[in-house]
C-alpha positions, 0 to 999 in steps of 0.5 A: 500500500502506497503511503501519502507523502508530505509535501513541503513547498516554498513560496520561492519555488512557486515564484520560480515556477511562475518566472519560467512560465512567463519567460519560457526559458530557464536562464532568463527566468533565473536572471529575472529572479536574481539567482543562478540557472542551476539554483532555479532549476534544482528548486523546481526539480525538487518541487516536481519530485515532492509533487511527483509530477513534471511541471515543464516539458524541457524537450520543447522549445520554447519550454512549456508547461505540461497539462498537470503543470498548467494546473499547478501554475494556476494554483501557484499564481493564486497562492503567490498573489495571496501571499503578496496581498498578506505582506502588503496588508501587513506593511499597510497596517504597520504604516497606519496611524489611525484608529483606536489605541488602548494603552495600559499605564501603571498608576505611578506613571499615568499622572505625568504621562497621560494628560500630555500624551492626549495633547500631543497625539491630538495635535500631531496624530489626530486620527488616533483615538487614545484609550488609556487605562490605569492598571497595576503592573500584574493586571497590565501585563496580563491584559496585554498578553490577552490582547485586551490592550495594545500597548503597556507603559510600565516599569518591569525589572524582570523580563517577560519572554512573551513581551517585546520591551522597548525602553523609554526613559529612566528616572530617579526616585526621591523621598517624600518625608513628613516634617515630623520624621527625623529624616526631614532635617537631612538635605540628602537621605542615604538609601542604604540606611533607610529605617525599615519601620517608617517607610510607606509604599503602594502595594504592587507599585512603588516597591523598594525591592522590586521596582527600582533597578538597584534591586539588591540595595534594600532587599531587607527593607520592610515597608508599610504597604497601602493597597491603592493606586493613588500617590496623593493618598500615600502623601496624605498618609505620610502627612498624617502618620509620619514616615516617608515614601519614595516618589518618581522624580517626574511627580515633583512638578505635580506636587503643590508647593507646600508639598515640594518642600518635603522632597529630599534626594536619595544618595548612596546610591540613587534608586532608579527605574526604567520605564518601558513600552511593552507590546506582544511579540506579534504586534505589527502596528509600527507607526502606532508605536512610533507615535507613542514614542514621539509623544514620549520624546516630547514629554520626557526631559531629554536627559532622561530618555533612552539613548536608542529612543532618541536616535532611532525609530522603532522597527518591528 
């Protein structure tokens, strides 16, 4: 009993077949495809062996397809056309800067980024409808993987193999200190010597052990977490109950003057975080990513921007 043989043909082979059918000459067909005649001939011969047919009658002059070869050529034309259409559709989608753009942004990034991004995109990309959603980091990554959002902007020190990570900028943390705390009299606060019992942090957001890039510096620090997405509430806790918290430096301009005087820089070392744009690895809308990158470059101070973002466009 004859077993059915698997056939592994390529678009390249079908394009060679179509070239020979067009030119009715192997040498001319090879020249039109930019390959040697031996390469083209061997690829077509391999396809004929896999299909167990003869596509071209090589004894005729000029070369012509066999009857079964004519059927193969008709199907090859359809397959190659559809493949080219798919490629053109993908390229068109990459260049398209229109439609809805759902962006998940974590709470410690959103207040500074989102309002200015709205303004920038309305001015420079009016056909994009921005739909930002404020989410904590675990929820942001999950909804991105489920394709519920298009892009995520967040800080995530641990790499995720399912996501493409595009660094945007790097920022320092500063301390927001209660006037009743002993640290308030300091001009600078040593990060290595932070008192464990007086630190406040947002659960899953400002976490000394996980979000800062200097992850080993304060691995033993026990912070008092508050399950909220509001930095404002965290400031109120510090104001009312004492202690201190860490604040991303881009939040300083958003603070009332009465609260800015409570800011102190960290030293030895200065804790930092890298904020990135994340997409699924199968995301194709290249122009949308560059629209967001353009907005970030207009919003974030130049000295904080990732060097690659300043120099290059995003290519998928």
